[in-house]
C-alpha positions as CSV (number, residue, x, y, z in Angstrom):
1,M,13.8,-66.3,-13.7
2,K,10.1,-66.7,-14.2
3,L,9.4,-63.5,-12.3
4,L,12.0,-61.7,-14.4
5,N,10.4,-63.0,-17.6
6,L,6.9,-62.0,-16.5
7,S,8.1,-58.5,-15.5
8,T,9.9,-58.1,-18.8
9,L,6.8,-59.2,-20.8
10,L,4.4,-57.1,-18.8
11,T,4.6,-54.1,-21.1
12,A,4.4,-56.2,-24.2
13,S,1.4,-58.1,-22.9
14,L,-0.5,-54.8,-22.5
15,L,-0.3,-54.5,-26.3
16,T,-0.7,-58.2,-27.1
17,F,-4.0,-58.8,-25.2
18,S,-6.7,-56.2,-25.9
19,A,-9.6,-56.1,-23.6
20,C,-12.8,-58.0,-24.6
21,S,-15.1,-56.7,-21.9
22,G,-18.7,-56.8,-22.9
23,V,-18.1,-59.6,-25.5
24,K,-20.3,-62.6,-24.8
25,P,-18.3,-65.9,-24.5
26,K,-18.9,-68.7,-27.0
27,V,-19.8,-71.1,-24.2
28,D,-21.8,-70.7,-21.0
29,E,-22.7,-72.7,-18.0
30,K,-24.7,-75.1,-20.2
31,T,-21.6,-76.1,-22.1
32,A,-20.4,-79.5,-21.1
33,V,-17.4,-79.6,-18.9
34,D,-14.6,-82.0,-20.0
35,D,-12.5,-83.1,-17.0
36,T,-9.8,-84.3,-19.4
37,L,-9.0,-80.8,-20.5
38,P,-6.1,-79.2,-18.7
39,V,-6.8,-76.8,-15.8
40,I,-4.9,-73.5,-15.9
41,T,-2.1,-73.4,-13.3
42,L,-0.1,-70.3,-12.6
43,T,3.6,-70.5,-12.3
44,Q,5.4,-70.1,-9.0
45,N,5.8,-66.3,-9.5
46,G,2.9,-66.1,-11.9
47,I,1.2,-62.9,-10.5
48,I,2.7,-59.4,-10.5
49,S,0.4,-56.6,-9.4
50,D,0.9,-52.9,-9.8
51,M,-1.3,-49.9,-9.1
52,T,-3.0,-49.9,-12.4
53,S,-2.4,-53.4,-13.8
54,I,-2.2,-57.1,-12.8
55,A,-0.1,-59.6,-14.9
56,F,-0.5,-63.4,-14.9
57,E,1.7,-66.2,-16.2
58,W,0.8,-69.8,-16.5
59,S,2.4,-73.0,-17.6
60,S,2.2,-73.8,-21.3
61,I,-0.7,-75.9,-22.6
62,K,0.3,-78.9,-24.6
63,D,-3.3,-80.2,-25.3
64,P,-4.1,-79.5,-29.0
65,R,-7.8,-79.5,-28.2
66,V,-7.5,-76.2,-26.4
67,K,-8.5,-73.3,-28.7
68,E,-8.9,-70.4,-26.2
69,I,-8.5,-69.4,-22.5
70,Y,-11.2,-67.6,-20.7
71,V,-10.6,-65.1,-17.9
72,Y,-13.1,-64.6,-15.2
73,R,-13.1,-61.7,-12.7
74,T,-14.9,-60.2,-9.8
75,S,-14.3,-56.7,-8.3
76,P,-16.0,-54.3,-6.0
77,K,-17.5,-52.6,-9.1
78,S,-19.1,-55.8,-10.4
79,E,-22.8,-56.1,-10.3
80,N,-22.4,-59.4,-8.3
81,N,-19.0,-59.3,-6.8
82,K,-19.4,-62.7,-5.2
83,E,-19.7,-64.6,-8.5
84,M,-17.1,-65.0,-11.2
85,Q,-18.1,-63.2,-14.4
86,Y,-16.7,-63.8,-17.8
87,Y,-14.2,-61.0,-18.4
88,E,-11.9,-61.6,-21.3
89,S,-10.4,-64.3,-23.5
90,V,-6.9,-65.2,-24.7
91,D,-7.2,-66.4,-28.3
92,S,-4.4,-69.0,-28.4
93,R,-3.2,-71.9,-26.2
94,F,0.4,-70.9,-27.1
95,K,0.0,-67.7,-25.1
96,T,1.0,-67.9,-21.5
97,H,0.6,-64.3,-20.3
98,Y,-2.3,-62.0,-19.6
99,V,-2.4,-58.5,-18.3
100,D,-5.5,-56.7,-16.9
101,D,-4.8,-52.9,-17.2
102,D,-8.3,-51.9,-16.1
103,V,-7.8,-51.9,-12.4
104,T,-7.6,-49.2,-9.7
105,P,-5.0,-48.8,-7.0
106,D,-5.4,-50.4,-3.6
107,T,-8.4,-52.6,-4.7
108,I,-9.0,-56.4,-4.3
109,Y,-9.8,-58.4,-7.4
110,S,-10.5,-62.1,-7.9
111,Y,-9.5,-64.1,-11.0
112,S,-10.1,-67.5,-12.3
113,F,-9.3,-69.2,-15.7
114,R,-10.6,-72.1,-17.8
115,V,-9.7,-73.5,-21.2
116,L,-12.1,-73.8,-24.1
117,A,-12.2,-76.7,-26.6
118,E,-14.3,-77.1,-29.7
119,D,-17.6,-77.8,-27.9
120,T,-16.6,-78.3,-24.4
121,Q,-14.8,-76.4,-21.6
122,G,-12.4,-77.2,-18.9
123,R,-12.9,-76.7,-15.2
124,L,-12.4,-73.3,-13.6
125,S,-9.0,-72.9,-12.0
126,Q,-8.6,-71.9,-8.5
127,V,-9.5,-68.3,-7.5
128,Y,-6.7,-65.9,-7.2
129,K,-7.2,-62.8,-5.0
130,I,-5.0,-59.9,-5.8
131,N,-4.8,-56.5,-4.1
132,T,-3.4,-53.9,-6.4
133,K,-0.8,-51.7,-5.0
134,P,-1.7,-48.4,-3.3
135,V,-1.2,-45.2,-5.1
136,L,2.4,-44.1,-5.5
137,Q,3.4,-42.0,-2.6
138,S,5.1,-38.7,-3.2
139,V,8.5,-37.7,-1.9
140,A,9.2,-38.6,1.7
141,W,10.6,-35.3,2.7
142,I,9.9,-31.7,1.5
143,H,11.0,-28.4,3.0
144,S,10.5,-24.7,2.2
145,I,12.8,-21.8,2.6
146,T,10.9,-18.7,3.6
147,G,11.7,-15.0,3.8
148,L,13.2,-14.6,0.4
149,P,12.7,-11.4,-1.6
150,R,9.7,-12.0,-3.9
151,S,10.7,-15.7,-4.2
152,A,10.1,-19.1,-2.6
153,K,12.4,-22.0,-2.6
154,I,11.3,-25.7,-2.2
155,I,13.7,-28.5,-1.6
156,W,13.0,-32.2,-1.2
157,R,14.7,-35.6,-1.1
158,P,14.6,-37.4,-4.5
159,H,12.1,-40.2,-4.8
160,S,13.5,-43.6,-4.0
161,N,11.4,-45.3,-6.7
162,Q,13.4,-45.5,-9.9
163,R,10.3,-45.6,-12.0
164,V,9.7,-41.9,-11.1
165,Q,10.5,-39.8,-14.1
166,K,9.5,-36.3,-13.1
167,Y,7.9,-34.1,-10.4
168,I,4.8,-31.9,-10.6
169,V,4.9,-28.7,-8.5
170,E,1.6,-27.4,-7.4
171,R,0.9,-24.0,-5.6
172,K,-2.0,-22.2,-4.0
173,T,-2.5,-19.1,-1.9
174,L,-4.8,-18.6,1.1
175,E,-7.4,-17.1,-1.3
176,D,-7.3,-19.9,-3.8
177,T,-9.7,-22.9,-3.7
178,E,-7.9,-25.0,-6.2
179,W,-4.3,-26.1,-6.6
180,E,-2.4,-24.7,-9.6
181,T,0.0,-26.8,-11.5
182,L,3.1,-24.6,-11.6
183,E,5.8,-26.5,-13.3
184,T,7.0,-30.0,-14.2
185,I,10.6,-30.9,-13.4
186,N,11.9,-33.7,-15.7
187,D,14.5,-35.4,-13.5
188,R,14.0,-37.8,-10.6
189,L,17.2,-36.6,-9.0
190,S,16.3,-33.0,-9.1
191,A,15.8,-31.7,-5.5
192,E,14.8,-28.0,-5.6
193,F,12.5,-25.5,-7.2
194,L,12.6,-21.7,-7.1
195,D,9.4,-19.7,-7.6
196,T,9.9,-16.1,-8.5
197,D,8.0,-12.8,-9.2
198,L,5.9,-13.3,-6.1
199,K,4.2,-10.7,-4.0
200,D,5.9,-9.1,-1.0
201,N,5.0,-10.4,2.5
202,Y,2.6,-12.9,1.0
203,V,1.7,-16.5,2.0
204,Y,2.1,-19.3,-0.6
205,M,1.6,-23.0,-0.2
206,Y,3.3,-25.8,-2.2
207,R,3.1,-29.5,-2.7
208,L,4.8,-32.1,-4.9
209,R,3.6,-35.1,-6.9
210,A,5.8,-37.7,-8.5
211,K,5.0,-39.1,-12.0
212,T,6.3,-42.4,-13.3
213,Y,7.4,-43.2,-16.8
214,D,4.1,-45.0,-17.4
215,G,2.1,-42.0,-16.4
216,I,1.2,-42.9,-12.8
217,I,0.9,-39.8,-10.6
218,S,1.5,-40.1,-6.9
219,T,-0.4,-38.7,-4.0
220,P,0.4,-35.1,-3.0
221,S,3.3,-34.6,-0.7
222,Q,3.1,-32.8,2.6
223,I,2.1,-29.1,2.1
224,V,4.8,-26.6,2.9
225,K,4.2,-22.8,3.5
226,V,6.3,-19.9,2.4
227,V,6.0,-16.2,3.5
228,T,7.9,-13.9,1.2
229,K,10.1,-11.2,2.6
230,P,8.3,-7.9,3.5
231,L,9.3,-4.6,2.1
232,P,11.5,-2.4,4.3
233,K,9.6,0.0,6.6
234,T,8.9,3.4,5.3
235,V,11.0,6.4,6.5
236,T,9.5,8.6,9.1
237,N,9.5,12.3,10.1
238,I,10.6,13.7,6.8
239,R,11.6,17.4,7.1
240,V,12.3,19.9,4.3
241,S,13.5,23.5,4.3
242,T,11.6,26.5,2.9
243,N,14.0,29.4,3.7
244,L,17.5,28.5,2.4
245,P,18.9,30.4,-0.6
246,K,19.3,28.3,-3.8
247,Q,18.8,25.0,-2.1
248,I,16.3,22.7,-0.3
249,Q,17.5,20.6,2.7
250,I,15.7,17.2,3.2
251,D,16.2,15.3,6.5
252,W,14.5,12.2,8.0
253,D,14.8,9.8,10.8
254,A,17.4,7.1,10.3
255,T,16.0,3.6,9.5
256,T,16.3,0.7,11.8
257,Q,16.3,-1.8,9.0
258,K,18.8,-4.5,9.8
259,D,19.8,-5.2,6.2
260,F,19.7,-1.6,5.1
261,S,21.5,-0.7,1.9
262,R,20.7,2.9,1.0
263,Y,18.1,5.6,0.6
264,Y,16.5,6.8,-2.6
265,V,15.4,10.4,-2.9
266,Y,12.8,11.3,-5.5
267,R,11.7,14.8,-6.7
268,S,8.7,16.1,-8.7
269,A,7.5,19.5,-9.7
270,S,3.9,18.6,-8.6
271,I,2.5,16.4,-5.9
272,D,0.9,14.0,-8.4
273,G,3.6,14.3,-11.0
274,N,6.3,12.0,-12.3
275,Y,8.9,11.6,-9.5
276,E,12.5,11.4,-10.7
277,L,15.2,9.5,-8.7
278,I,17.8,12.3,-7.9
279,A,19.9,10.7,-5.2
280,K,21.1,7.4,-3.8
281,L,22.8,7.8,-0.4
282,H,23.6,6.3,2.9
283,N,23.1,9.3,5.1
284,N,19.6,10.5,6.2
285,T,20.1,14.0,4.9
286,F,20.3,15.5,1.4
287,T,20.8,19.0,0.0
288,D,19.2,19.7,-3.3
289,K,21.0,22.5,-5.1
290,I,18.6,24.6,-7.1
291,D,19.6,27.8,-9.0
292,E,16.2,29.4,-8.6
293,D,14.6,31.6,-6.0
294,G,11.2,30.5,-4.6
295,A,11.3,27.2,-6.4
296,R,8.8,24.6,-5.1
297,Y,9.4,20.8,-5.3
298,F,7.9,17.7,-3.8
299,Y,10.0,15.0,-2.4
300,R,9.7,11.3,-1.5
301,V,12.3,9.2,0.4
302,S,12.4,5.3,0.4
303,V,14.6,2.7,2.1
304,V,16.3,0.0,0.0
305,D,17.5,-3.3,1.6
306,K,20.4,-5.5,0.5
307,D,18.0,-7.6,-1.6
308,G,16.9,-4.6,-3.6
309,L,13.5,-4.4,-2.0
310,E,12.3,-0.8,-1.7
311,S,9.9,0.6,0.9
312,E,6.6,2.2,-0.1
313,N,6.9,6.0,-0.5
314,E,3.8,7.1,-2.6
315,K,2.0,8.3,0.5
316,N,4.9,10.4,1.9
317,S,5.2,13.4,-0.4
318,I,6.4,16.6,1.2
319,M,6.9,20.1,-0.3
320,G,10.1,22.1,0.1
321,M,11.1,25.4,-1.5
322,T,14.1,27.7,-1.9
323,L,14.2,31.1,-0.3
324,A,11.8,33.4,-2.2
325,K,12.9,36.7,-3.7
326,P,12.5,39.7,-1.4
327,A,9.4,41.8,-2.0
328,A,9.9,44.6,-4.5
329,P,10.2,48.2,-3.2
330,A,7.4,50.6,-3.8
331,I,8.3,54.0,-5.4
332,F,5.9,56.6,-3.9
333,K,7.6,59.8,-5.1
334,A,9.5,60.9,-8.2
335,E,9.8,64.6,-9.0
336,I,12.0,67.2,-10.5
337,V,13.8,69.3,-8.0
338,G,15.8,72.0,-9.7
339,S,17.9,70.4,-12.3
340,A,17.7,66.9,-10.6
341,I,15.2,64.1,-10.3
342,E,14.5,62.8,-6.8
343,L,13.2,59.3,-6.1
344,N,11.7,58.1,-2.8
345,W,10.5,54.5,-2.1
346,S,9.4,52.3,0.7
347,K,11.2,49.4,2.3
348,V,8.5,46.8,1.8
349,D,10.5,43.7,2.9
350,P,12.5,43.7,6.1
351,R,15.0,41.4,4.4
352,S,16.1,44.2,2.1
353,R,19.7,45.3,2.8
354,S,20.5,47.4,-0.3
355,Y,18.9,48.7,-3.5
356,I,19.6,48.9,-7.2
357,I,18.2,51.6,-9.4
358,V,17.8,51.0,-13.1
359,K,17.5,54.1,-15.2
360,E,16.4,54.1,-18.8
361,T,16.9,57.3,-20.8
362,Q,15.1,58.0,-24.0
363,K,15.7,61.1,-26.1
364,G,14.0,60.9,-29.4
365,W,12.8,57.7,-31.0
366,L,16.1,55.8,-31.3
367,D,18.4,57.4,-28.7
368,T,18.1,55.1,-25.6
369,K,20.4,54.4,-22.8
370,R,20.4,52.2,-19.6
371,D,22.3,52.8,-16.4
372,E,22.4,51.1,-13.0
373,F,23.2,52.5,-9.6
374,R,24.1,49.9,-7.0
375,D,24.9,49.7,-3.3
376,I,22.3,52.2,-2.3
377,T,21.4,51.7,1.4
378,G,18.8,54.4,1.9
379,T,15.4,54.8,0.4
380,K,16.0,58.1,-1.3
381,Y,18.1,58.9,-4.4
382,S,18.8,62.2,-6.3
383,D,19.7,61.8,-9.9
384,N,21.8,64.9,-11.0
385,V,22.7,63.7,-14.4
386,V,19.6,64.9,-16.1
387,D,19.0,66.6,-19.5
388,A,16.1,68.7,-20.7
389,D,13.4,67.5,-22.9
390,T,14.1,63.8,-22.0
391,T,12.1,60.8,-20.8
392,Y,13.4,58.9,-17.8
393,T,12.1,55.6,-16.6
394,Y,13.1,54.3,-13.1
395,R,12.8,50.9,-11.5
396,V,14.1,50.0,-8.0
397,Y,15.2,46.5,-6.9
398,S,16.1,45.3,-3.4
399,L,18.9,42.8,-2.4
400,D,18.8,40.7,0.7
401,E,21.8,39.5,2.7
402,N,22.1,36.5,0.4
403,K,22.3,38.8,-2.6
404,I,18.9,37.6,-3.8
405,L,17.4,40.2,-6.1
406,S,13.8,41.1,-5.8
407,E,11.4,41.7,-8.7
408,S,11.3,45.2,-10.0
409,S,9.2,47.9,-8.5
410,E,6.5,49.5,-10.6
411,P,8.3,51.7,-13.1
412,V,7.9,55.5,-12.8
413,V,8.3,57.8,-15.8
414,V,9.6,61.4,-15.5
415,V,9.7,63.7,-18.5
416,T,11.9,66.8,-18.2
417,P,10.7,70.1,-19.6
418,E,12.4,72.0,-22.5
419,S,15.7,73.7,-21.9
420,T,14.4,77.3,-21.4
421,Q,12.3,76.1,-18.5
422,F,14.7,73.5,-17.1
423,I,18.3,74.3,-17.6
424,E,17.9,77.9,-16.5
425,A,16.0,76.9,-13.4
426,P,18.1,77.3,-10.2
427,K,19.5,74.2,-8.9
428,A,18.3,73.2,-5.5
429,Q,20.9,74.5,-3.0
430,K,21.1,76.2,0.4
431,V,20.7,79.9,0.3
432,Q,23.4,81.5,2.6
433,E,22.4,84.6,4.6
434,Q,24.5,87.7,3.9
435,T,25.5,90.1,6.7
436,V,25.1,93.9,6.1
437,K,27.7,96.1,7.6
438,K,26.6,98.9,10.0
439,P,27.2,102.6,8.9
440,V,30.4,104.2,10.1
441,E,29.9,106.8,12.9
442,V,32.1,110.0,12.9
443,K,32.8,111.8,16.3
444,T,33.5,115.6,16.8
445,D,34.0,117.8,19.8
446,E,30.6,119.2,19.6
447,K,28.4,116.4,18.3
448,V,28.3,113.3,16.4
449,I,27.3,113.9,12.8
450,A,25.6,110.9,11.1
451,P,25.8,110.7,7.4
452,A,22.5,111.5,5.7
453,E,21.2,110.0,2.6
454,D,20.8,113.4,0.9
455,L,24.1,114.8,2.0
456,D,25.8,116.7,-0.9
457,M,29.4,115.7,-0.8
458,N,30.5,118.1,-3.4
459,E,30.2,121.0,-0.9
460,L,32.6,119.5,1.5
């Protein structure tokens, strides 16, 4: 029961007895010693030591001559640690408890007590040697869970000391020289901590300290190491098409990532531009439909795992393009032949399969007309629908087998002459040869008479 009382009064005693270190005692070794004065005797369980305090309890003093109680102490920090030095005083004989809260953990201190009367002092009590408790140890078991995506998990066994109120989590990296206090967990029975927003494939170290209700902080726990999950490996051997009509085909080697989830495909109009996510897919091929000829785009492909980690892709930009337009034809001849206009052009692009002629007719300032002639397979065309005194502009386009239309040729302009010069002009046509019949020969008995040019038929 004495021990229980002392433990209960420990906290109260810390407030009741303030330290008097440095205050000179009212008596010294020259003061007479009265052997009739009581000698301080501690109770059976009169000493309780902790890491930062030592509490004493003695039997009550009945002698009314006693005015105060002196406390003497030696410690490794004392100037002369072999001799008892006056340390503090208890100002009433009715007080039976004293607490020294200026001690360090795991250190040996020696104490002695004496009573003080009006002009005399009692004998020193026996010397009590007390070793303060060592610093509070941290949790006995701590473990880390590694390989998490941008996270680290620490678990431990709750501290067995019920005085523990909270835990202090500390962290450092291989580059750090000091430990960083990361978080305080306010529950002794808590047994885990999750650290998030970490770097990928990075080493972190953690340790734990326990803290008691009275502010005592334990030694650090064992250090545990965590390596966060690395990013998926980048895709390899990306291939893009440059000759498909209205589309770009992107292919790459399939990933070997065990926890593969999907691919992301990004596209940008320039190599250093803003890449837009255009596809999420599971196959290692993608067709980008583009309604434009000769369009150029840059692509990036990344791998995403089941934890949402995405591989690096900034260094793997590759350009693709849709099939370009065929080269425009080149008109090298445009002339009036009779009452028609003949056009001749060159097949500049071997992809050309057919041609389209666009004819613009202008007669006067406001009278304009536009005609198209399609499915022309040769490189020559004769326009027979032509009027006099009119301006005609011709452009030729080519079409490839995918029906991709080229740009226009350079336009040619033909101006027909006035009607007296143009409409009456003979049309270009084949002139057929005419066969002249031979003269008729007349036969007689005597001779053959051939008709003469100056024969007078009236005399016959």
